N, C-alpha and C positions, 0 to 999 in steps of 0.2 A: 584433379583429373590434369591439368595442364602441367605439371611433372612429368606423370606417363604418357602424356600426348608429345611431348617433346623427346623424352627419351626413345619413344616409339620409332617416333621420324629418325632418331640418328643411329635407332638399327637398320633402318629402311637403307637409309643411305650406306652403311657398311656393308651390307650385302646386297644393293647393286655395286658399289667398289669392284668387293670380289667377286660377281659375274662377270664383270669387265675384263678383267684379270685374267677371269678362265677362258673367254671367247678371244681375247686376244693370243694366248698363249696356245689356246689350240689352230690358230689358225699358224703361228710360228711357234712350231714346236721343236726346232732346234732346242739341245738342250744345252743350259748356262745362260740362254738367252732372258736378258733382263725385262721387265715391262714396267711402263709408267705410263699411269692416267695422268693425262694433262687436262684440267679443266680450262673452261674459256675464260677469257679478260676481255673486254671491252677496251677500244682504243681511250687511252684516257689523254690525250696529245693537247686538248682543249680545256684539262681541267686542271684546278690548282694543283700544285707539287708540292709534297712536304717542304723543302726548302723553301718555297714561295710563302708556304703561311709560317715558316720561321723567321722570316723577314718580316712579315706582319707583325708577330709577337716580338721580336726585338724593339722595333718602332712605340710597344707597349711597354717595352722597359723587362720582357722575360726573356730568360737566358736561351735562344736561337738551338735547337736541336742538329742543327747543320750548318755547314760552311762551305763561301762559294771560293773559289780559288783566287788569287790575286789578280796571278800571271796569265791573265787570259788569252795571251797573244804568244804563249809558248809554246812551238811547235813540236815538242815531248808530250804533251797533255793530250788527251783522248775524252772528247765526250761523252757519255754516257750511251751507251750501245742496246739499252734497252729500247723496243722499239713500241712498245705498251705506253710510255709516258714521254711527254716534255719535260725531262728532266733535265736542269741546269746542271746539275756533276759533271768534273770533268778529272782527269786522273791520269798518269800511267798506268801501262798496259798490263804491269803486274799487280796493280791493285782491282782488275776490271771485273773479276772473278768474285771477291770479297765484297767488291760494290752491289754486285747483282743479288748476291745470295741475302746479305744482310739487309740491302735498302726494299729492294723491288722481290725478294724472299722465292728466287727462281730456285727450282728445284737441282741437283746435280748427280748424274747417276756415271756407274764405272762399268767399263767392258767394252771389248770391238763389238761387239753386236746387241742392240740393244730395242725393242720394239716401245715404238711410241703410237700411244693410244687415244686421241683427239677426239672428246665426247661434246655431246650437245650442236653437233654442224650444223643445225636447222637452224641458228643462232640467228640476227641479220646482219649484215658487215657495217662499218668495219670490226672482225674479233681478230684475236689472238690466241693463238696457243706456242705457248714456249720453252724448253728445258736449257740445262747445258749438259753435256756428254764429256764424260773426260776419258781419252782413250789414248795411246801411243804416247804418253807422257805432256801431252796437251790439253786443251780445255775446246769445247766446239760450242756454238750456239746454233740449235735448231728452230727456225722459228715457222710456223704456218700460219697463215694469216688470208682471210675470207675478205675481199678487198672487191669494190665495183669500180673497175677498169671502162666501162663502158653504163651507164647509168641504167639502172634495173637487170643486171646482167652479172650477178656476182660471179668471181671465179677465187680460186684455193690457190695459194702459190707456197710451195715447199722450198725452204732452203737452208742448209748447211754451212755455217759461219766461222772460221778459225781466230779466236781470240790471240793474236797474233799480228805479224807482218803478212804481206803481200807475198814475199819470197820464203816464208816459211810455208806458208797455205799452197804453195804450187808444190809441196813435199807430199800433199795427201791424196789422196781421193774417196769420193763418198759415194755411196749407194744408197736411195733409197727404194725400199721396195713394198707394192700395193700387192696383197695374193687373195683373191675371193670368188667362190661360184667358177672355181677352174678359169676363172682369167689371171692375169700376171701383168703387172706393167712397173718397169724399172728406170730409172732416172738413175745415171751417174756422171758427173762431174767433180771438177776441182774445185773446194771448194774457197769462197772467198774470205779475204779479211774484213773483219770487224770495223776496219779503219775504213773500208768502203760502203760502209753505213747499210741496212734490209731495204731501206728504200729505193736506193738504188738500183741496186740486185731486183728488184722486181717490176722495177722501171723497163732494165735493160731483157726482162723477161729471161734472163742468164738460172732458171731456175724448175722444179716441178709445177707443172702449171695444169691444172683440172676445171672443166667447166663444172657445174652444178649437176649435170647428169650424166658424167664421166664419175663422180666424186661419191654420189649416190648409187653408183652400180658396184663401187669397193666398199661403200658403208655399209655397218651392221645396226638396225636400231638407234641409227644417228651419229654412232660412233664410228673413225674411220683410224683404222690400225696400221701402222707403217714402219715396216721394218727397217733398222739403221744400221749399217757397216760403214767401216771407215780402214782402208788400209795405206800404206807407204805407195807412193805413186812406182812405177817401173822406172822413170830414169831418176829418181832418186836412189831407188835398188843398184840401178847397173851402176852409178858414183860410186855406192859405197863399194861394190866389190871391186871398183877398180884402184 
């Protein structure tokens, strides 16, 4: 009975994900758009990290699964860009993507236009939804965060960040679009570099900001579909033509 109960639960979860895919594709019907169903993750900034656990294991004589960089003050090193964890990892920009995929299991999608479908929007703050987006030869980090800037008043913050330098980020423009019930909301901006950190972007308000009522207006049964498009900036195109 337990075996069949677990199997039945897994089948229901699969049906739910397929239904979420169908709803997103119905809203964003452009040909070739990819849909990524993103489940929420509660912020674990104050929870023990894998490296912290490894340090404890090392004290007990067990080989640690990850290592810290000794050159802490090396300006070439970038701290972990994942907003979900207080991760002590540091490394060069070239290996940030592999760190996010291998350590934090963050999915990556390819394509100029995709649909980011965040589930379970009703969960309490702080909560994050995050994926990586590979486009135009670069990798971007999309973060949707539910956070209380004022006690008792949660808001949603969505931003796209380039896994690269600020100079490289200036060459691109990203667009976030919400479309439901004959209503459309767009946010268009230049992505910020991951070197500037997600917390700083949210504090500055340089992102798409939704209050709870607005988020509910565009959500469907607790899920929020966000269309994402990335293009090269007009300034960059003009310089290329010259």
